[in-house]
HTML snippet that shows the backbone in 3Dmol.js (N, CA, C, O; Angstrom):
<script src="https://3Dmol.org/build/3Dmol-min.js"></script>
<div id="view" style="width:600px;height:400px;position:relative"></div>
<script>
const pdb = `
ATOM      1  N   MET A   1      16.656-159.411 -52.030  1.00  0.00           N
ATOM      2  CA  MET A   1      16.087-160.159 -50.926  1.00  0.00           C
ATOM      3  C   MET A   1      14.986-159.309 -50.319  1.00  0.00           C
ATOM      4  O   MET A   1      15.262-158.232 -49.791  1.00  0.00           O
ATOM      5  N   SER A   2      13.765-159.763 -50.381  1.00  0.00           N
ATOM      6  CA  SER A   2      12.646-159.056 -49.781  1.00  0.00           C
ATOM      7  C   SER A   2      12.033-159.947 -48.718  1.00  0.00           C
ATOM      8  O   SER A   2      11.640-161.082 -48.991  1.00  0.00           O
ATOM      9  N   LEU A   3      11.955-159.425 -47.508  1.00  0.00           N
ATOM     10  CA  LEU A   3      11.464-160.205 -46.378  1.00  0.00           C
ATOM     11  C   LEU A   3      10.245-159.553 -45.769  1.00  0.00           C
ATOM     12  O   LEU A   3      10.072-158.337 -45.841  1.00  0.00           O
ATOM     13  N   SER A   4       9.398-160.374 -45.166  1.00  0.00           N
ATOM     14  CA  SER A   4       8.307-159.819 -44.378  1.00  0.00           C
ATOM     15  C   SER A   4       8.894-159.317 -43.067  1.00  0.00           C
ATOM     16  O   SER A   4      10.028-159.655 -42.729  1.00  0.00           O
ATOM     17  N   LEU A   5       8.151-158.529 -42.337  1.00  0.00           N
ATOM     18  CA  LEU A   5       8.628-158.025 -41.058  1.00  0.00           C
ATOM     19  C   LEU A   5       8.917-159.177 -40.102  1.00  0.00           C
ATOM     20  O   LEU A   5       9.928-159.156 -39.400  1.00  0.00           O
ATOM     21  N   ALA A   6       8.048-160.175 -40.065  1.00  0.00           N
ATOM     22  CA  ALA A   6       8.252-161.324 -39.173  1.00  0.00           C
ATOM     23  C   ALA A   6       9.528-162.078 -39.527  1.00  0.00           C
ATOM     24  O   ALA A   6      10.285-162.466 -38.637  1.00  0.00           O
ATOM     25  N   GLN A   7       9.773-162.288 -40.816  1.00  0.00           N
ATOM     26  CA  GLN A   7      11.000-162.969 -41.246  1.00  0.00           C
ATOM     27  C   GLN A   7      12.226-162.149 -40.883  1.00  0.00           C
ATOM     28  O   GLN A   7      13.230-162.692 -40.423  1.00  0.00           O
ATOM     29  N   ALA A   8      12.145-160.842 -41.090  1.00  0.00           N
ATOM     30  CA  ALA A   8      13.280-159.984 -40.782  1.00  0.00           C
ATOM     31  C   ALA A   8      13.571-159.981 -39.287  1.00  0.00           C
ATOM     32  O   ALA A   8      14.733-160.023 -38.884  1.00  0.00           O
ATOM     33  N   LEU A   9      12.532-159.932 -38.460  1.00  0.00           N
ATOM     34  CA  LEU A   9      12.748-159.947 -37.014  1.00  0.00           C
ATOM     35  C   LEU A   9      13.390-161.253 -36.566  1.00  0.00           C
ATOM     36  O   LEU A   9      14.238-161.253 -35.674  1.00  0.00           O
ATOM     37  N   ASP A  10      12.989-162.374 -37.182  1.00  0.00           N
ATOM     38  CA  ASP A  10      13.628-163.655 -36.862  1.00  0.00           C
ATOM     39  C   ASP A  10      15.102-163.627 -37.244  1.00  0.00           C
ATOM     40  O   ASP A  10      15.954-164.085 -36.482  1.00  0.00           O
ATOM     41  N   LEU A  11      15.400-163.094 -38.410  1.00  0.00           N
ATOM     42  CA  LEU A  11      16.783-163.038 -38.863  1.00  0.00           C
ATOM     43  C   LEU A  11      17.627-162.072 -38.044  1.00  0.00           C
ATOM     44  O   LEU A  11      18.834-162.265 -37.896  1.00  0.00           O
ATOM     45  N   LEU A  12      16.996-161.042 -37.516  1.00  0.00           N
ATOM     46  CA  LEU A  12      17.734-160.056 -36.734  1.00  0.00           C
ATOM     47  C   LEU A  12      18.339-160.659 -35.475  1.00  0.00           C
ATOM     48  O   LEU A  12      19.274-160.100 -34.902  1.00  0.00           O
ATOM     49  N   ALA A  13      17.818-161.777 -35.052  1.00  0.00           N
ATOM     50  CA  ALA A  13      18.330-162.423 -33.845  1.00  0.00           C
ATOM     51  C   ALA A  13      19.664-163.122 -34.092  1.00  0.00           C
ATOM     52  O   ALA A  13      20.329-163.532 -33.140  1.00  0.00           O
ATOM     53  N   THR A  14      20.059-163.262 -35.337  1.00  0.00           N
ATOM     54  CA  THR A  14      21.308-163.948 -35.643  1.00  0.00           C
ATOM     55  C   THR A  14      22.376-162.956 -36.092  1.00  0.00           C
ATOM     56  O   THR A  14      22.127-162.122 -36.963  1.00  0.00           O
ATOM     57  N   ASP A  15      23.543-163.046 -35.509  1.00  0.00           N
ATOM     58  CA  ASP A  15      24.642-162.152 -35.875  1.00  0.00           C
ATOM     59  C   ASP A  15      25.103-162.373 -37.309  1.00  0.00           C
ATOM     60  O   ASP A  15      25.570-161.436 -37.957  1.00  0.00           O
ATOM     61  N   ALA A  16      24.979-163.591 -37.810  1.00  0.00           N
ATOM     62  CA  ALA A  16      25.425-163.896 -39.174  1.00  0.00           C
ATOM     63  C   ALA A  16      24.664-163.049 -40.195  1.00  0.00           C
ATOM     64  O   ALA A  16      25.203-162.719 -41.252  1.00  0.00           O
ATOM     65  N   PHE A  17      23.432-162.702 -39.889  1.00  0.00           N
ATOM     66  CA  PHE A  17      22.619-161.908 -40.801  1.00  0.00           C
ATOM     67  C   PHE A  17      23.271-160.557 -41.080  1.00  0.00           C
ATOM     68  O   PHE A  17      23.207-160.053 -42.201  1.00  0.00           O
ATOM     69  N   TYR A  18      23.898-159.973 -40.062  1.00  0.00           N
ATOM     70  CA  TYR A  18      24.514-158.660 -40.219  1.00  0.00           C
ATOM     71  C   TYR A  18      25.760-158.705 -41.086  1.00  0.00           C
ATOM     72  O   TYR A  18      26.239-157.663 -41.532  1.00  0.00           O
ATOM     73  N   GLU A  19      26.281-159.872 -41.326  1.00  0.00           N
ATOM     74  CA  GLU A  19      27.498-160.011 -42.114  1.00  0.00           C
ATOM     75  C   GLU A  19      27.212-160.030 -43.610  1.00  0.00           C
ATOM     76  O   GLU A  19      28.141-160.051 -44.418  1.00  0.00           O
ATOM     77  N   THR A  20      25.938-160.022 -43.986  1.00  0.00           N
ATOM     78  CA  THR A  20      25.588-160.034 -45.405  1.00  0.00           C
ATOM     79  C   THR A  20      25.127-158.647 -45.832  1.00  0.00           C
ATOM     80  O   THR A  20      24.557-157.897 -45.039  1.00  0.00           O
ATOM     81  N   ARG A  21      25.377-158.321 -47.071  1.00  0.00           N
ATOM     82  CA  ARG A  21      24.938-157.026 -47.590  1.00  0.00           C
ATOM     83  C   ARG A  21      23.424-156.937 -47.553  1.00  0.00           C
ATOM     84  O   ARG A  21      22.869-155.900 -47.191  1.00  0.00           O
ATOM     85  N   GLU A  22      22.756-158.016 -47.924  1.00  0.00           N
ATOM     86  CA  GLU A  22      21.301-158.031 -47.926  1.00  0.00           C
ATOM     87  C   GLU A  22      20.752-157.811 -46.515  1.00  0.00           C
ATOM     88  O   GLU A  22      19.748-157.126 -46.320  1.00  0.00           O
ATOM     89  N   GLY A  23      21.426-158.401 -45.554  1.00  0.00           N
ATOM     90  CA  GLY A  23      21.000-158.244 -44.168  1.00  0.00           C
ATOM     91  C   GLY A  23      21.098-156.807 -43.704  1.00  0.00           C
ATOM     92  O   GLY A  23      20.207-156.302 -43.020  1.00  0.00           O
ATOM     93  N   LEU A  24      22.171-156.156 -44.074  1.00  0.00           N
ATOM     94  CA  LEU A  24      22.346-154.753 -43.683  1.00  0.00           C
ATOM     95  C   LEU A  24      21.314-153.855 -44.351  1.00  0.00           C
ATOM     96  O   LEU A  24      20.811-152.914 -43.736  1.00  0.00           O
ATOM     97  N   VAL A  25      21.003-154.144 -45.604  1.00  0.00           N
ATOM     98  CA  VAL A  25      20.004-153.353 -46.324  1.00  0.00           C
ATOM     99  C   VAL A  25      18.638-153.525 -45.668  1.00  0.00           C
ATOM    100  O   VAL A  25      17.932-152.543 -45.438  1.00  0.00           O
ATOM    101  N   GLU A  26      18.261-154.771 -45.364  1.00  0.00           N
ATOM    102  CA  GLU A  26      16.977-155.025 -44.719  1.00  0.00           C
ATOM    103  C   GLU A  26      16.921-154.386 -43.337  1.00  0.00           C
ATOM    104  O   GLU A  26      15.896-153.824 -42.950  1.00  0.00           O
ATOM    105  N   LEU A  27      18.010-154.470 -42.604  1.00  0.00           N
ATOM    106  CA  LEU A  27      18.066-153.895 -41.268  1.00  0.00           C
ATOM    107  C   LEU A  27      17.813-152.394 -41.332  1.00  0.00           C
ATOM    108  O   LEU A  27      17.030-151.863 -40.545  1.00  0.00           O
ATOM    109  N   ALA A  28      18.462-151.717 -42.252  1.00  0.00           N
ATOM    110  CA  ALA A  28      18.280-150.270 -42.397  1.00  0.00           C
ATOM    111  C   ALA A  28      16.864-149.935 -42.862  1.00  0.00           C
ATOM    112  O   ALA A  28      16.265-148.960 -42.407  1.00  0.00           O
ATOM    113  N   ARG A  29      16.346-150.739 -43.759  1.00  0.00           N
ATOM    114  CA  ARG A  29      14.999-150.499 -44.290  1.00  0.00           C
ATOM    115  C   ARG A  29      13.935-150.632 -43.201  1.00  0.00           C
ATOM    116  O   ARG A  29      12.946-149.898 -43.199  1.00  0.00           O
ATOM    117  N   LEU A  30      14.139-151.562 -42.284  1.00  0.00           N
ATOM    118  CA  LEU A  30      13.129-151.857 -41.271  1.00  0.00           C
ATOM    119  C   LEU A  30      13.321-151.094 -39.963  1.00  0.00           C
ATOM    120  O   LEU A  30      12.505-151.231 -39.051  1.00  0.00           O
ATOM    121  N   ALA A  31      14.376-150.299 -39.852  1.00  0.00           N
ATOM    122  CA  ALA A  31      14.667-149.611 -38.592  1.00  0.00           C
ATOM    123  C   ALA A  31      13.475-148.795 -38.066  1.00  0.00           C
ATOM    124  O   ALA A  31      13.158-148.897 -36.881  1.00  0.00           O
ATOM    125  N   PRO A  32      12.812-147.998 -38.896  1.00  0.00           N
ATOM    126  CA  PRO A  32      11.659-147.246 -38.364  1.00  0.00           C
ATOM    127  C   PRO A  32      10.546-148.168 -37.862  1.00  0.00           C
ATOM    128  O   PRO A  32       9.864-147.853 -36.887  1.00  0.00           O
ATOM    129  N   ALA A  33      10.369-149.295 -38.529  1.00  0.00           N
ATOM    130  CA  ALA A  33       9.343-150.250 -38.097  1.00  0.00           C
ATOM    131  C   ALA A  33       9.697-150.853 -36.744  1.00  0.00           C
ATOM    132  O   ALA A  33       8.810-151.100 -35.928  1.00  0.00           O
ATOM    133  N   HIS A  34      10.981-151.092 -36.499  1.00  0.00           N
ATOM    134  CA  HIS A  34      11.389-151.640 -35.205  1.00  0.00           C
ATOM    135  C   HIS A  34      11.013-150.692 -34.082  1.00  0.00           C
ATOM    136  O   HIS A  34      10.485-151.120 -33.055  1.00  0.00           O
ATOM    137  N   TYR A  35      11.280-149.416 -34.268  1.00  0.00           N
ATOM    138  CA  TYR A  35      10.979-148.453 -33.216  1.00  0.00           C
ATOM    139  C   TYR A  35       9.471-148.391 -32.969  1.00  0.00           C
ATOM    140  O   TYR A  35       9.024-148.378 -31.822  1.00  0.00           O
ATOM    141  N   SER A  36       8.699-148.352 -34.043  1.00  0.00           N
ATOM    142  CA  SER A  36       7.236-148.308 -33.903  1.00  0.00           C
ATOM    143  C   SER A  36       6.719-149.571 -33.227  1.00  0.00           C
ATOM    144  O   SER A  36       5.863-149.501 -32.345  1.00  0.00           O
ATOM    145  N   LEU A  37       7.231-150.712 -33.634  1.00  0.00           N
ATOM    146  CA  LEU A  37       6.819-151.974 -33.026  1.00  0.00           C
ATOM    147  C   LEU A  37       7.210-152.005 -31.545  1.00  0.00           C
ATOM    148  O   LEU A  37       6.464-152.522 -30.714  1.00  0.00           O
ATOM    149  N   GLY A  38       8.367-151.457 -31.224  1.00  0.00           N
ATOM    150  CA  GLY A  38       8.786-151.365 -29.831  1.00  0.00           C
ATOM    151  C   GLY A  38       7.816-150.538 -29.005  1.00  0.00           C
ATOM    152  O   GLY A  38       7.507-150.891 -27.866  1.00  0.00           O
ATOM    153  N   MET A  39       7.336-149.445 -29.571  1.00  0.00           N
ATOM    154  CA  MET A  39       6.373-148.605 -28.858  1.00  0.00           C
ATOM    155  C   MET A  39       5.049-149.336 -28.654  1.00  0.00           C
ATOM    156  O   MET A  39       4.404-149.185 -27.616  1.00  0.00           O
ATOM    157  N   VAL A  40       4.647-150.128 -29.648  1.00  0.00           N
ATOM    158  CA  VAL A  40       3.429-150.933 -29.500  1.00  0.00           C
ATOM    159  C   VAL A  40       3.607-151.947 -28.374  1.00  0.00           C
ATOM    160  O   VAL A  40       2.723-152.102 -27.532  1.00  0.00           O
ATOM    161  N   CYS A  41       4.737-152.633 -28.356  1.00  0.00           N
ATOM    162  CA  CYS A  41       5.012-153.623 -27.305  1.00  0.00           C
ATOM    163  C   CYS A  41       5.020-152.962 -25.936  1.00  0.00           C
ATOM    164  O   CYS A  41       4.488-153.515 -24.973  1.00  0.00           O
ATOM    165  N   LEU A  42       5.620-151.784 -25.846  1.00  0.00           N
ATOM    166  CA  LEU A  42       5.669-151.067 -24.580  1.00  0.00           C
ATOM    167  C   LEU A  42       4.267-150.662 -24.140  1.00  0.00           C
ATOM    168  O   LEU A  42       3.918-150.801 -22.968  1.00  0.00           O
ATOM    169  N   THR A  43       3.472-150.166 -25.067  1.00  0.00           N
ATOM    170  CA  THR A  43       2.098-149.775 -24.768  1.00  0.00           C
ATOM    171  C   THR A  43       1.287-150.954 -24.249  1.00  0.00           C
ATOM    172  O   THR A  43       0.423-150.795 -23.387  1.00  0.00           O
ATOM    173  N   LEU A  44       1.575-152.140 -24.781  1.00  0.00           N
ATOM    174  CA  LEU A  44       0.878-153.356 -24.344  1.00  0.00           C
ATOM    175  C   LEU A  44       1.430-153.890 -23.029  1.00  0.00           C
ATOM    176  O   LEU A  44       0.888-154.838 -22.460  1.00  0.00           O
ATOM    177  N   GLY A  45       2.513-153.277 -22.546  1.00  0.00           N
ATOM    178  CA  GLY A  45       3.092-153.689 -21.269  1.00  0.00           C
ATOM    179  C   GLY A  45       4.088-154.829 -21.362  1.00  0.00           C
ATOM    180  O   GLY A  45       4.481-155.386 -20.337  1.00  0.00           O
ATOM    181  N   ASP A  46       4.505-155.190 -22.569  1.00  0.00           N
ATOM    182  CA  ASP A  46       5.461-156.290 -22.756  1.00  0.00           C
ATOM    183  C   ASP A  46       6.878-155.720 -22.825  1.00  0.00           C
ATOM    184  O   ASP A  46       7.431-155.526 -23.908  1.00  0.00           O
ATOM    185  N   LYS A  47       7.445-155.460 -21.663  1.00  0.00           N
ATOM    186  CA  LYS A  47       8.766-154.826 -21.616  1.00  0.00           C
ATOM    187  C   LYS A  47       9.881-155.704 -22.182  1.00  0.00           C
ATOM    188  O   LYS A  47      10.758-155.183 -22.871  1.00  0.00           O
ATOM    189  N   PRO A  48       9.883-157.039 -21.916  1.00  0.00           N
ATOM    190  CA  PRO A  48      10.942-157.863 -22.525  1.00  0.00           C
ATOM    191  C   PRO A  48      10.915-157.816 -24.063  1.00  0.00           C
ATOM    192  O   PRO A  48      11.965-157.722 -24.699  1.00  0.00           O
ATOM    193  N   LYS A  49       9.728-157.881 -24.650  1.00  0.00           N
ATOM    194  CA  LYS A  49       9.624-157.821 -26.112  1.00  0.00           C
ATOM    195  C   LYS A  49      10.004-156.422 -26.607  1.00  0.00           C
ATOM    196  O   LYS A  49      10.605-156.276 -27.671  1.00  0.00           O
ATOM    197  N   THR A  50       9.651-155.405 -25.834  1.00  0.00           N
ATOM    198  CA  THR A  50      10.028-154.039 -26.184  1.00  0.00           C
ATOM    199  C   THR A  50      11.542-153.923 -26.291  1.00  0.00           C
ATOM    200  O   THR A  50      12.062-153.364 -27.257  1.00  0.00           O
ATOM    201  N   ILE A  51      12.249-154.453 -25.295  1.00  0.00           N
ATOM    202  CA  ILE A  51      13.712-154.399 -25.298  1.00  0.00           C
ATOM    203  C   ILE A  51      14.276-155.162 -26.484  1.00  0.00           C
ATOM    204  O   ILE A  51      15.222-154.704 -27.127  1.00  0.00           O
ATOM    205  N   GLU A  52      13.704-156.317 -26.778  1.00  0.00           N
ATOM    206  CA  GLU A  52      14.177-157.126 -27.917  1.00  0.00           C
ATOM    207  C   GLU A  52      14.035-156.363 -29.231  1.00  0.00           C
ATOM    208  O   GLU A  52      14.969-156.313 -30.032  1.00  0.00           O
ATOM    209  N   VAL A  53      12.883-155.779 -29.444  1.00  0.00           N
ATOM    210  CA  VAL A  53      12.615-155.071 -30.699  1.00  0.00           C
ATOM    211  C   VAL A  53      13.424-153.776 -30.789  1.00  0.00           C
ATOM    212  O   VAL A  53      13.970-153.456 -31.844  1.00  0.00           O
ATOM    213  N   LEU A  54      13.501-153.039 -29.693  1.00  0.00           N
ATOM    214  CA  LEU A  54      14.283-151.796 -29.711  1.00  0.00           C
ATOM    215  C   LEU A  54      15.775-152.073 -29.875  1.00  0.00           C
ATOM    216  O   LEU A  54      16.507-151.240 -30.409  1.00  0.00           O
ATOM    217  N   SER A  55      16.223-153.236 -29.421  1.00  0.00           N
ATOM    218  CA  SER A  55      17.627-153.615 -29.628  1.00  0.00           C
ATOM    219  C   SER A  55      17.922-153.761 -31.114  1.00  0.00           C
ATOM    220  O   SER A  55      19.003-153.395 -31.576  1.00  0.00           O
ATOM    221  N   ALA A  56      16.964-154.294 -31.860  1.00  0.00           N
ATOM    222  CA  ALA A  56      17.133-154.396 -33.318  1.00  0.00           C
ATOM    223  C   ALA A  56      17.212-153.004 -33.928  1.00  0.00           C
ATOM    224  O   ALA A  56      18.013-152.770 -34.833  1.00  0.00           O
ATOM    225  N   ASN A  57      16.388-152.074 -33.440  1.00  0.00           N
ATOM    226  CA  ASN A  57      16.444-150.702 -33.928  1.00  0.00           C
ATOM    227  C   ASN A  57      17.791-150.077 -33.608  1.00  0.00           C
ATOM    228  O   ASN A  57      18.365-149.361 -34.428  1.00  0.00           O
ATOM    229  N   GLN A  58      18.286-150.349 -32.420  1.00  0.00           N
ATOM    230  CA  GLN A  58      19.570-149.793 -31.989  1.00  0.00           C
ATOM    231  C   GLN A  58      20.707-150.316 -32.875  1.00  0.00           C
ATOM    232  O   GLN A  58      21.624-149.567 -33.210  1.00  0.00           O
ATOM    233  N   ARG A  59      20.650-151.577 -33.247  1.00  0.00           N
ATOM    234  CA  ARG A  59      21.671-152.144 -34.147  1.00  0.00           C
ATOM    235  C   ARG A  59      21.593-151.505 -35.521  1.00  0.00           C
ATOM    236  O   ARG A  59      22.613-151.290 -36.177  1.00  0.00           O
ATOM    237  N   ALA A  60      20.375-151.203 -35.953  1.00  0.00           N
ATOM    238  CA  ALA A  60      20.190-150.623 -37.289  1.00  0.00           C
ATOM    239  C   ALA A  60      20.623-149.167 -37.338  1.00  0.00           C
ATOM    240  O   ALA A  60      21.093-148.687 -38.370  1.00  0.00           O
ATOM    241  N   GLN A  61      20.462-148.460 -36.213  1.00  0.00           N
ATOM    242  CA  GLN A  61      20.775-147.034 -36.168  1.00  0.00           C
ATOM    243  C   GLN A  61      21.604-146.731 -34.919  1.00  0.00           C
ATOM    244  O   GLN A  61      21.123-146.063 -34.004  1.00  0.00           O
ATOM    245  N   PRO A  62      22.833-147.212 -34.878  1.00  0.00           N
ATOM    246  CA  PRO A  62      23.644-147.050 -33.668  1.00  0.00           C
ATOM    247  C   PRO A  62      23.950-145.591 -33.311  1.00  0.00           C
ATOM    248  O   PRO A  62      24.207-145.290 -32.145  1.00  0.00           O
ATOM    249  N   ALA A  63      23.927-144.699 -34.272  1.00  0.00           N
ATOM    250  CA  ALA A  63      24.221-143.296 -33.990  1.00  0.00           C
ATOM    251  C   ALA A  63      23.051-142.597 -33.304  1.00  0.00           C
ATOM    252  O   ALA A  63      23.235-141.558 -32.670  1.00  0.00           O
ATOM    253  N   ASP A  64      21.852-143.161 -33.427  1.00  0.00           N
ATOM    254  CA  ASP A  64      20.669-142.584 -32.793  1.00  0.00           C
ATOM    255  C   ASP A  64      20.505-143.237 -31.427  1.00  0.00           C
ATOM    256  O   ASP A  64      20.199-144.426 -31.344  1.00  0.00           O
ATOM    257  N   GLY A  65      20.700-142.489 -30.375  1.00  0.00           N
ATOM    258  CA  GLY A  65      20.665-143.046 -29.032  1.00  0.00           C
ATOM    259  C   GLY A  65      19.276-143.195 -28.427  1.00  0.00           C
ATOM    260  O   GLY A  65      19.146-143.638 -27.286  1.00  0.00           O
ATOM    261  N   THR A  66      18.247-142.836 -29.167  1.00  0.00           N
ATOM    262  CA  THR A  66      16.891-142.857 -28.632  1.00  0.00           C
ATOM    263  C   THR A  66      16.483-144.240 -28.129  1.00  0.00           C
ATOM    264  O   THR A  66      16.016-144.374 -26.998  1.00  0.00           O
ATOM    265  N   ALA A  67      16.656-145.263 -28.955  1.00  0.00           N
ATOM    266  CA  ALA A  67      16.270-146.624 -28.553  1.00  0.00           C
ATOM    267  C   ALA A  67      17.117-147.093 -27.376  1.00  0.00           C
ATOM    268  O   ALA A  67      16.591-147.696 -26.440  1.00  0.00           O
ATOM    269  N   GLY A  68      18.404-146.829 -27.410  1.00  0.00           N
ATOM    270  CA  GLY A  68      19.280-147.237 -26.322  1.00  0.00           C
ATOM    271  C   GLY A  68      18.920-146.578 -25.007  1.00  0.00           C
ATOM    272  O   GLY A  68      18.957-147.215 -23.954  1.00  0.00           O
ATOM    273  N   ASP A  69      18.569-145.294 -25.067  1.00  0.00           N
ATOM    274  CA  ASP A  69      18.156-144.586 -23.859  1.00  0.00           C
ATOM    275  C   ASP A  69      16.874-145.177 -23.285  1.00  0.00           C
ATOM    276  O   ASP A  69      16.744-145.328 -22.070  1.00  0.00           O
ATOM    277  N   LEU A  70      15.936-145.507 -24.151  1.00  0.00           N
ATOM    278  CA  LEU A  70      14.678-146.084 -23.697  1.00  0.00           C
ATOM    279  C   LEU A  70      14.892-147.484 -23.123  1.00  0.00           C
ATOM    280  O   LEU A  70      14.296-147.837 -22.105  1.00  0.00           O
ATOM    281  N   ILE A  71      15.737-148.275 -23.769  1.00  0.00           N
ATOM    282  CA  ILE A  71      16.062-149.609 -23.251  1.00  0.00           C
ATOM    283  C   ILE A  71      16.639-149.499 -21.842  1.00  0.00           C
ATOM    284  O   ILE A  71      16.245-150.242 -20.943  1.00  0.00           O
ATOM    285  N   GLN A  72      17.568-148.574 -21.657  1.00  0.00           N
ATOM    286  CA  GLN A  72      18.185-148.405 -20.340  1.00  0.00           C
ATOM    287  C   GLN A  72      17.156-147.951 -19.303  1.00  0.00           C
ATOM    288  O   GLN A  72      17.176-148.421 -18.166  1.00  0.00           O
ATOM    289  N   ALA A  73      16.272-147.052 -19.685  1.00  0.00           N
ATOM    290  CA  ALA A  73      15.234-146.577 -18.762  1.00  0.00           C
ATOM    291  C   ALA A  73      14.295-147.715 -18.359  1.00  0.00           C
ATOM    292  O   ALA A  73      13.874-147.797 -17.205  1.00  0.00           O
ATOM    293  N   ILE A  74      13.968-148.591 -19.309  1.00  0.00           N
ATOM    294  CA  ILE A  74      13.120-149.749 -18.992  1.00  0.00           C
ATOM    295  C   ILE A  74      13.851-150.663 -18.016  1.00  0.00           C
ATOM    296  O   ILE A  74      13.274-151.095 -17.018  1.00  0.00           O
ATOM    297  N   ARG A  75      15.099-150.953 -18.296  1.00  0.00           N
ATOM    298  CA  ARG A  75      15.886-151.822 -17.417  1.00  0.00           C
ATOM    299  C   ARG A  75      16.058-151.226 -16.022  1.00  0.00           C
ATOM    300  O   ARG A  75      16.112-151.962 -15.036  1.00  0.00           O
ATOM    301  N   ASP A  76      16.143-149.909 -15.935  1.00  0.00           N
ATOM    302  CA  ASP A  76      16.320-149.230 -14.652  1.00  0.00           C
ATOM    303  C   ASP A  76      14.999-149.033 -13.906  1.00  0.00           C
ATOM    304  O   ASP A  76      14.976-148.488 -12.802  1.00  0.00           O
ATOM    305  N   GLY A  77      13.908-149.479 -14.516  1.00  0.00           N
ATOM    306  CA  GLY A  77      12.600-149.341 -13.878  1.00  0.00           C
ATOM    307  C   GLY A  77      12.041-147.933 -13.914  1.00  0.00           C
ATOM    308  O   GLY A  77      11.180-147.588 -13.104  1.00  0.00           O
ATOM    309  N   LYS A  78      12.514-147.122 -14.833  1.00  0.00           N
ATOM    310  CA  LYS A  78      12.087-145.724 -14.916  1.00  0.00           C
ATOM    311  C   LYS A  78      10.937-145.509 -15.906  1.00  0.00           C
ATOM    312  O   LYS A  78      10.486-144.382 -16.108  1.00  0.00           O
ATOM    313  N   VAL A  79      10.472-146.591 -16.517  1.00  0.00           N
ATOM    314  CA  VAL A  79       9.391-146.476 -17.491  1.00  0.00           C
ATOM    315  C   VAL A  79       8.171-147.179 -16.920  1.00  0.00           C
ATOM    316  O   VAL A  79       8.224-148.346 -16.531  1.00  0.00           O
ATOM    317  N   GLU A  80       7.087-146.449 -16.880  1.00  0.00           N
ATOM    318  CA  GLU A  80       5.842-146.991 -16.371  1.00  0.00           C
ATOM    319  C   GLU A  80       4.773-146.734 -17.423  1.00  0.00           C
ATOM    320  O   GLU A  80       4.645-145.619 -17.927  1.00  0.00           O
ATOM    321  N   VAL A  81       4.016-147.757 -17.747  1.00  0.00           N
ATOM    322  CA  VAL A  81       2.944-147.627 -18.737  1.00  0.00           C
ATOM    323  C   VAL A  81       1.628-147.560 -17.985  1.00  0.00           C
ATOM    324  O   VAL A  81       1.294-148.458 -17.212  1.00  0.00           O
ATOM    325  N   LYS A  82       0.892-146.498 -18.216  1.00  0.00           N
ATOM    326  CA  LYS A  82      -0.416-146.338 -17.579  1.00  0.00           C
ATOM    327  C   LYS A  82      -1.490-146.365 -18.651  1.00  0.00           C
ATOM    328  O   LYS A  82      -1.306-145.839 -19.748  1.00  0.00           O
ATOM    329  N   GLN A  83      -2.586-146.967 -18.328  1.00  0.00           N
ATOM    330  CA  GLN A  83      -3.728-146.981 -19.222  1.00  0.00           C
ATOM    331  C   GLN A  83      -4.472-145.646 -19.104  1.00  0.00           C
ATOM    332  O   GLN A  83      -4.393-144.985 -18.068  1.00  0.00           O
ATOM    333  N   VAL A  84      -5.172-145.257 -20.125  1.00  0.00           N
ATOM    334  CA  VAL A  84      -5.934-144.014 -20.113  1.00  0.00           C
ATOM    335  C   VAL A  84      -6.905-144.051 -18.935  1.00  0.00           C
ATOM    336  O   VAL A  84      -7.624-145.031 -18.742  1.00  0.00           O
ATOM    337  N   GLY A  85      -6.915-142.987 -18.162  1.00  0.00           N
ATOM    338  CA  GLY A  85      -7.810-142.904 -17.020  1.00  0.00           C
ATOM    339  C   GLY A  85      -7.183-143.362 -15.712  1.00  0.00           C
ATOM    340  O   GLY A  85      -7.750-143.126 -14.646  1.00  0.00           O
ATOM    341  N   GLU A  86      -6.006-144.023 -15.772  1.00  0.00           N
ATOM    342  CA  GLU A  86      -5.304-144.457 -14.558  1.00  0.00           C
ATOM    343  C   GLU A  86      -4.650-143.259 -13.914  1.00  0.00           C
ATOM    344  O   GLU A  86      -4.258-142.303 -14.582  1.00  0.00           O
ATOM    345  N   LYS A  87      -4.539-143.332 -12.585  1.00  0.00           N
ATOM    346  CA  LYS A  87      -3.853-142.256 -11.867  1.00  0.00           C
ATOM    347  C   LYS A  87      -2.550-142.744 -11.300  1.00  0.00           C
ATOM    348  O   LYS A  87      -1.830-141.977 -10.660  1.00  0.00           O
TER     349      LYS A  87
END
`;
const viewer = $3Dmol.createViewer("view");
viewer.addModel(pdb, "pdb");
viewer.setStyle({}, {cartoon: {color: "spectrum"}});
viewer.zoomTo();
viewer.render();
</script>
């Protein structure tokens, strides 16, 4: 099963996907992309999308607390995105 990133992100929203071997393989394969995409969303200021994408990363790599810590910081209002040159 080979999926595009967009297809995989759509499937990641369903719990049934995780119950398949193919789903778990795709989830693990795309985990680094989820984190990178989350950083792009955060840079663009889209915190809800950032949380959604980082949640997929967290599911793929539950032992790595990095995404979970960042999600919590965003929810707690501790993350602020500044544009270059802003004070």
